[in-house]
N, C-alpha and C positions, 0 to 999 in steps of 0.2 A: 256932229260926230260925237260918239260916246267918249268921255275922257277916261283914259287909262291911268292906273296907279303910277306914280313917279318911280324911277329907278332908285336903288338904295344909295343914299348920301349924294344924290345928284339930280339935276333937272332933266338930264338926258343921258342916253347910253354913250359910254366913253370907250369905244373900241381902240385897241392898240395895233390893229392890222393895217399894214401899209398896202397901197395899191398904185397902179399906173407908174409914172415916171419916178415917184418917190421910192417905190419898191425896187425898180431897176437899179437906181443909184445906190440904195442901201445894200442890195445884194452884191453889187460890184465892190463897195467899200468893205463889206464883211469878209470877203474872200482872203484878205490879208491879216485878219485878226486872229488872236489866240482862240482855240476851239475848245469848247466844253460840251461833252456829250450829256444829254438829259436822260433821266430815268423815264419810264412810261408815265408815272404819276406826275412828274414835273412838266412833261410835254402836254399832258391834258390840261394842267393848270395854265400853261403858256397859251394854249388854244382858247381857253375861256377868257383870258385877258384880251386876247386878239379880237374876239367877237363881241366883247363888252359884257360877257356873262358875269364877270367879277367886278363890274362897275361899283365903286370908282377907283379900284386898284389900278396903279400905273406900272406895277412891277412886282418882283419878288421882295418879300419883307426884309427889312433890316432888323438889327438886334432889338431895339426898343419896341417895334411893332410885334415881333415874335413873342417877346416875353409878356407884353401886356395882353395879347390875344390869348395866350396860355393861361394866365392868371386872372384876368379881368374881363375877357370877352370883348376887348376893344383894342383899336389901333392906338398908337401913341397920341394921336390928335383927338381921341375920345370917341371916334366913330365906332359903332357896334361891329364886331367881326368875330366869328366863333371858332375858326380853325386856321392855324398857320398856313400861309401859302409861301413856301420856301424853296430855295434852289441850293443844292450842295455840291461841293468840289473836294477833290483830294488836297491834303495840306500842301503837297509838293506843287500842285497847280496854283493854289491860292497865294503861295509865297512869291510866285512870279508876277502876280497881277497887282497893279497899283490902283488906289482909289482914283476915280475919274477916268479910268481906262475902259474901253469897250471890249466885249468878248463876244464871239460868234457862238450861238447856241446850236447844237447838232442833234438831229433826229436820233431817237433811241436805237433804231435798227438800221440806219444807213449813215452816209456821210453828208446828207443834205443839211444845209444851213437853214434853220427854220426861224431864226430871229437873232436879236442881239440884246445884250444887257449893258447898261452904263453903270459900272460898279460904284456904289457909294458906301458899302460896308462889307466887312469880312468878320465873321465871328464864329466861335465854337459854342455849341449848345449843350445843355444838359438833357440828354435824350430821356433819361428817367423822369425828369421834371415835366417834359412835354408829354410823355406817355401816360403818366398819372393823371395829368390835367385833361388831356384830350380823350384818351381811351379808357380812363379809370382802371387801368391795369398795366403791369409791366410784363405780362405773360407773353412770351414771343410765339406761342401757338395762336395768338390773336393775329389775323393776317394784317391788320393795320399797324400793330405794334412791330411785327416782324419787318414790315416795310420801312418803318421809321428807324429801327436799329440797323438796317442795311444801308441807310443814307451814308454818304461820304462824310469826311471829318469836319469840313468847314462849310458854313452857310455863306452865300454870296447874295447881297441885297442890292437892288438898283432898278431903275426904270428900264422897261423892255420895249422893243419894237418887234412886231410879229410879221413874218413873211408868208404864212400859209394857214390854211384851215385843216391841213392834214388830208387824210383819205375820205373824210366824212361826206363832203358834198358829192363825191363821186360814187362811193360805195353805198350810200343811203340817200340817194338823190330824191326819192319820193317823201322822205320823212325829216331829214336833217334841216333844221331851221335855226337861224341866229336870233338873238333877242329883238333886233330890228325887224326881222321877218315875222316872228310871232306877233309882235305888236301891230304890224301892218294887217296881218290875218284877222286879229281880234277886231280891229276897227272895221275891216271889210264885213265881218259877220255881225257887227253891231253889238258885240259883247263889251261889258265893262266890268262885271263881276265874274272873275274866272278862277276856277279851282285847278290846281295842278295836282296830278297824281304821279308820284315818283314810283318807278319800278325798275328793278334789275332782273326781274323774272317774267316769264310769260304770265298772262293774266288768267287765273282760275276764277271760279264762280264768286268767291269772296271778294276779289279785286273788282270784278264786274259790279257787284252789289255796292261797294264803296263808291265807285264812280257814278252809279245811277242815283245814289243818295245826293251826291253833289250836283248832278244835273238838275235835280228837282228844285234846288234852292239857288243855283247860279245860272248865269247866261249860257255857260258852257264849260267844258273841262279840257284841259290840256293833259293828255296822257303822255308823259315825258320820260322817255327810256334812256338809261345810262348806255352809252355806246362804247365806252372805253373798257379797260381790262377789269376782270373780275377774279375771284379766287377759283382755284382748280375745282372742276366739277359743276360750275355754274353754266347755264345754257348760253351759247354765243349770241351776240347782238343780232346777227341776220336772221337767225331762227326765231328769236324773240319777236323781232319786228314783224315778221311774216304771220306769227301766231296772234299777235295783237291786232293786226290788220283784219285778220279773219273774224275775230271776235267783234270788232267795231262794225264791220260791214254787215254782219248778220244779226247783231243783237242791240244795236243802238239806232235811235232815230238820226237820220242824216242831219248834219248841221249842228249837232249838240256836242260832238267830241272832235278834237283835233289831235292827231298823233304826230309826235315829234321826237327828237332825240338830242342828246348833248354829249360833248366829247371828253367827259371826265372818267378817270379810274375811280372804283369804289375804295373808300377808306375803312368802312365798317365801324365807324366811330359812334354809332348809336345816336344818343341825344345831341351831341355836338354836331354831327353830320346832318341831323334833321334841321338844325338851325341854319346851317350852310345851304341845305336844299331850299329852305324857305327864302333865304336872302337872294339867291340867284334867280329863283322863280319870280320874285318881285321884279327883278331886272328884265325877265322875259314878259312881263306885263300881267302877272297873276296877282290876284288879291287874297287868295286862300290856298293853303296847302293841306291836302288830306293826310292826316296822321292816324294810322290804324295801329295794329299790334306790332311791336318789335321793329319799328321804322329804322332802317339802316343798321340794324343789329346783326350779330353773328354769334352762334353758340349760346351760352348762358351768361354772357358778360354783362348784360343789361336786363332790367326788368321789362316786362312786356309793354308797359306804358310809360317808361322813363322818358321817351321822346315826346310824349304829350306834356308830362309834368314840367319839363325844362322851359317851356314857353311861359309858364307862370312864374318862373324864377328870374327872368330877364326884365329889364325896364320896359314899361308899356310902350314907350316911344322908340324902342330899339329898331323895330321893323314896322313897315306899313302893312305888309302881308300878315294874315292871321292864320292860326292853325284851325282846321276843321277836324275836331277830334271825334273819332268814332270808335266804339267798343269792339270787342272781339266778335267777328262775324262767322257764320257757319250755315250749312244746310241742316234743317231740322225736319226729320221724317214726320214727326207728329204735327208740326205746323204745315208741312207740305210746301215749304218755301225757304228762301234765305231769311235769316234772322240774326239778331245779336243778343248779347247777354242782357241788354236793356229791354228787349221786346219779346224774348222767348221764355215761356214759363216752364218748359219741359226739362226732364232729367237729361244728364249728359249722354246716356245710351241712345238717345234719339238723335244725337247731333253728329254730323260729319265735320269735324274741325279740319279746316283746310290751311295749307301752308305750302310755300314754294318748295321747301325742303322735303316735305312729305311726297309731293308730286314728283320731284326729281328722283327720289329714291324708288318710288313705285315704277317709274318708267325704266330706270336703269336696271331694276331687278326683275322686270316682267311680272310684277305682282298685280292682283286685281285693283282697279280704281273705282271708287264709289261713283255711281252713274251721275250724281249731281255734284261731283268734285270739279269737273271742267266740262266745257262745251265740246261736242264731238268734233267740230271743225278744228279746234285748238289741239285736241288730243291726237288727231290724224297727223298734223304737222310735227308734233313732238315725238310721236312714235316713229315716224319716218326718220327723224334725226337720230334717235337712239338706235334704231336698226342699222343706220349707216355706220355708227360707232362700232357695233358688233361685227359688221362685215369687214371693217378695217382691221 
């Protein structure tokens, strides 16, 4: 059997999800606990801890972990970690909770108990400090910064137990896979060098080209879609999943690409989020992460290749997974093919520069789309979605 890369900071995946009798007893005990409702972002983080995607984290970060992650890219024990994984509560609630006490964690949109936390710390954070370090801005027009400043007053740290995988196994039954399941799939396929392709958009021709470059040099590629919440105007996960499947089915050799999804919300933290994307893809069994232009960015807050540069600024042994850096890619009419800044000698007027934002705007405004911007099967699905919005 081909040997897969080890998870981050561990010899095995460490899920926090309870099952069987343990789950039944934990749910019964949790019904009498104080209740804390999660935000959507916190719920996604909890699910990732549940399935082992955030191995080796066993809970929401305490003050020392939070501070060192923000300032030094590491937990208090020295393990590399790029973004805080935190839980917040109102001051009035935190005042009623003692250290060593358990709290029931409540689904963002319902009264379902989705887990528990054994509280080991309560602390107030400097949101400006976190914002400047993680997002490189304090501008609340940035969706990640806005989300941070909307957090409640006090952070609660402690070990979690998770009761659910949310709606994802049911709503995305054909694509949702846990780290344990992707590792099993990779072993079945005989893959050991696997590139991950992160996407929050349907895949246009530039994305397709990036993945095909990776297919050439790796055993296979995991096309890994974010299934949690995005900013307003982004295309919903079910539509993206259908469009990506159409592309893979029609334009990739069978057995070279595996489509899957994961249950996080986007933070839009650019370089820092690229590092987090790499870290948990290592947990999913990947050895490489494709990093193209403006990875995990939004607006003009980051340079187009800042997410590539940051991998050169962290310790070489911080992660086992490595970045697969690829230049700006586009369709060139003069070349008659997809190309990149490194391979195309022609002037800019020959090039159709592709981006998810451009595609969304063209579809939303019914403007013409370059024939080589996206595959016809993908455009058909996306046009149907935008037409349904107009009908509504």
